[in-house]
N, C-alpha and C positions, 0 to 999 in steps of 0.2 A: 504494500500500500504506500502511496505517495505521502510523505510526512506532512508537507505543507498543505496539500489538499485535504488530508484527513483532519488536520487541526482546524482549517477553515470550516469544514463540515461540522465538527464538534462545537465550535463557537456559535455557529448558526443554530444548531440544535439546542444549545444552552439558552439562546435568546427566546426560544419558543417553549422552554420548560421541559425539554426531554432529558437533559443532563445538567448536572451541577459541576462547575469548575472548582475542584477541591484544592489543589496545590501544585506546585512545581517540584519535580523529583530530579535532583542533581546528583543522585548516587552514581549514575553512569557518566561516561564522558560526554554524551549528548544530553542536552537539556530537554527533559520530557515533561509534558503537561499531563496532569492526572484529572480524569473526569469520572464521575459516578452517575449512573442513570437515576432519574427521579422515578416516582411511582408511575407517572404517565409514560416515561420512557420504557420502563419494564413491561408495561401493557402492550407495547408495540413490538419490543424486541424479543420477548420470551414466547416460545412456541406453546408453552403450557399456561400462559397468562389468560385469565378469563376474559380480558378485554380485547385479545388479539383478533378474534373473529369479527367483532364489530368494526375494528379499524380496517380490516381487509375488505369487509363488505362495503363500507362507505368510501373506500379508496378504489373500488373496482371500476373498470371502464364503463360498465353498464350504468352505474350510479352517475358517473361523470357525464355520460351522454344525456341522461335525463335532466341533470342540472344545467346543461348547456341551453335548455329551452326555458330557463327561468323567466327571462324577459317576456316571452310569449305567454307564460302562465299568468304573470301579473297583468298583462294587457288584455287577454281574452278569457281567462278562466280555464284555459285548456289544461290537460294533464301532461306534465313533463315526461312521464314514463311512456305514455301512449304516443306522444310526438316522436320519441326516440326509438321505440321498439314495436309499435303497431298493436299493442294490446293495452287495454285501459289502465290496468293497475299493476304494481310490482308483483302482487300475489298471483296474477294471471300468468306470469312468465315462467313460474316453476312447473307448469303443466304444458309447456310448449316445446316442441321438438325441432323448431326451426332456428336457423342462424346459430349464434353463439350462446343462446339462452340455456341449453342443457348444461353447459359448463357453469353458468351463473347459478344454477339450482344448488350445486354443492356449496358455493360461496354463501348463498342465501341461508341455507340451513346451518352452516357453521356460524354465521352471524347471529341467528336466533339462539343457538345454544350458548354462544358467548354472552349475549345480552342477558339471558336468563341466569347464567352462572354467576353474574355479578349481583343479582338482586333477589333471586328466589329464596335463598336462605333467610334474608332479612324479612321478606314477606311472611314466611312461615313462622318466624320467631315473634312476630307482632302479637301482642297479648290476645286480642280477640280472635285472630285467625288461628293461633295455637289452641285457644280454648275450644273453638268450634270443632276442630279436628279431633282434639282429645275427648270431646263429649259425644262424638258420633256413636250411635248404637253399635253393638257387636255385629260384625259382618255387614256393615253399612256399605253403600255404593256411592262413590264420588264420581260425578260426570264432569270431565274437563272438556268444555266446548271450545273447539278451535285451539286445542292444546299443543299445536306444533308437533315436533318430533319426539315429545314425551319426557323432556327433562323435568318439568314441574310434577308431572304424574309420578315419576320415579321417586322424587323426594317425598311426596305425600305417602306413598306406599312404605317408605322407610320409617315413617313416623308411627304407623299403626300396622302391626303384622297380621291383623284379623280382617282388615277392610279390603275392598277392591276398587279399582278405578276403571271407568269407561272413558276412552279417549275418542272423541268424535271429531273427525277431520275429513278433508277431501282425500281422494284415493292416493294421489301422488305423495301426500304427506304421511298417510298411513304406511306407504311403502318405505318412506324414510324412517319412520318409527320402528318398523320391523328390522331395519338394518342397524338400528342404534344398539350398540353392545350392552348398554346399561339396562335395556328393557327385555333382553332375551329370557332371563330367568322369570321375570314377572309374567311374560306372555306364556311361557311354557307351563307355569303353575296356575294359569287362568286367573291370576290376580289382576291382570291388565287385559282388557278387551278393547280391540280396535273396531270402530264403527265408521264405515265410509259413507258419510252423508254430509251434505252442505247444511249449515245451520239455518239457511233460508228455507230449506225443505222440511224442517221440523227437527225437534230435539229428541234423542233417544230417551225413553222413559226409565226403564230399569229400576223403578221405585227408588230413585236417587234420594239421598239425604242431603247432599250438597252439590250444587251446580256452580261451576267456576267459569267466569269469562275474564281471562287475563290478557290485557292489551288487545282486546277485540274491538270494542265499541269506538275507540278513537280512530279506527280505520274507516269509519262509515259516517254518512250524513244522518240527520235526525230520523228520517222516515225509516231508513234501513235499520237503525238501532232499535227503534220501536218494534219493528218486525221480528228481530232476533229475540228481544225480551218477551214479546207476546208468545213466541214459540216455546220459550222456557216456561212461561206461566202455564201454557197448555199442558206441558209435560208434568208440571207440579200438580195440576188439577187432576190429571189422569191418575198419577201416582197416589194422590190422597184418597182416591176411591177404591184403591186396591186393598183387599182384606189384609189386616195386620200391617198396614202401611204406616210410615212415620209422617205424621201431619206437621212436624216441625221443620220440614225441609227448607233449606236456605239457599240463596243465590249470593255469590260473592263477585262483585264487579271490581276488578283490580286495575287501576290506572295510575298514571303519574299525576302528581299534584298533592293537595288541591291547589288550583291555580290562584285562589284568593290569598293563599299564604306563600305561594311561590310563582309570582307572575311571570318570571322568566321562562317558565315552561311553555308559555304562549309561542315562543320562538319555534317550537316544534311544529306549529301549524304550517310554517313555510315548508318544512320537510314533508308534511302530510299532503300539502297541495301539489307538490311536484310528483310524489310517488303514488298517491291514491285519489287525488282530485278534490274538487270543491265539496265542502261539507264535512270532510274528514278533519277532525280537530281534537285538540285537548280541550277539556271542558271544566267549568267550575262545578262544585257540588250542587249548586242550585240548578245548573243546566242539566246535570245528570238526574236530579230529582224529577224534573219535568218529564224526561224520557221514561223513567221508571213508573211514574204515575200514569202516563199515557198508555203504558202497556198493561195496566191493571195490577201491577205488583205494588208492594208497600215497602218503603225504606225503614229498616229496623235500626240502623246506626251507620255512622261513618267513622272508620277506624284508621288512623295513620300508622305507618311503619317507618323504619329508617330508610334513608336514601331517596326521599321525595316520592314515595309511593303510598297510596292509600287504598283501602278496601271499603266499598259500599255494600253493606249487608242488607239483603232484601228477602221478602217472603210473601206468601199468600196472606198470612195473618201473623203479625209480630207478637200478638198477645199469647200465642201458644208456646212460646219459647220457655 
């Protein structure tokens, strides 16, 4: 490596917070500069860092091509991803076999796993979320709606050896879950069931005690959010009529925020506009409350966790808890 160019690179990296310039080492004949990576630098440089997948996803050529259309997104309300790749939303690309998008599919799933790895433990350790899972009845069923490749489902299963999880996702994502090494034991022992169904087509019933929507609603406009929530309410209503069912079933909406206490989260709306289109946005608790009420569900509480994430707890009837 060229010494002068390497030093210039490290000085530039220090200017943006990737490394700290620690000292000069004159033990050798040549004068050597010493740099240590910061936490941010480690997240980029370490192959095992939980943040690496997010960095690689957002640095991918496909992301860059979508953001190249940002001016037109602002002028016309168009979707940057659609302008770049011909499909409406980033999530449509993972089920496309044209161009370079199959390669992007792996980058996308690694990014989802990376993002989840940085926050899921904190979500599950939040007081109310932890209490809800701990208080589930024996052999309860948790339904993870749109749960990606199963990272969160796997962590829930680790908390309770007696419960099972249903992961409802589109077919291509269920295939990714089947290939996820951390899920193979759960699938083989029937503690994890994969259901290939779009949440707009209905929610699997399975007499669930807890239904989870983690980072789902912010991807959609208000009307689509209400449709998803109404489908969950319908599943709860069917389950409540099953003999020996649990009428205390709950829904957890997990999102970033709340915006009223962390207004900078609104910056993610630009991200959503480019990747998912108009209407997709981070919301305040009041805005989520309106969506929940319009769906016929009732909010039972709003519970913060560390890392700027919160859970909105909903149900058919909060008085039965």
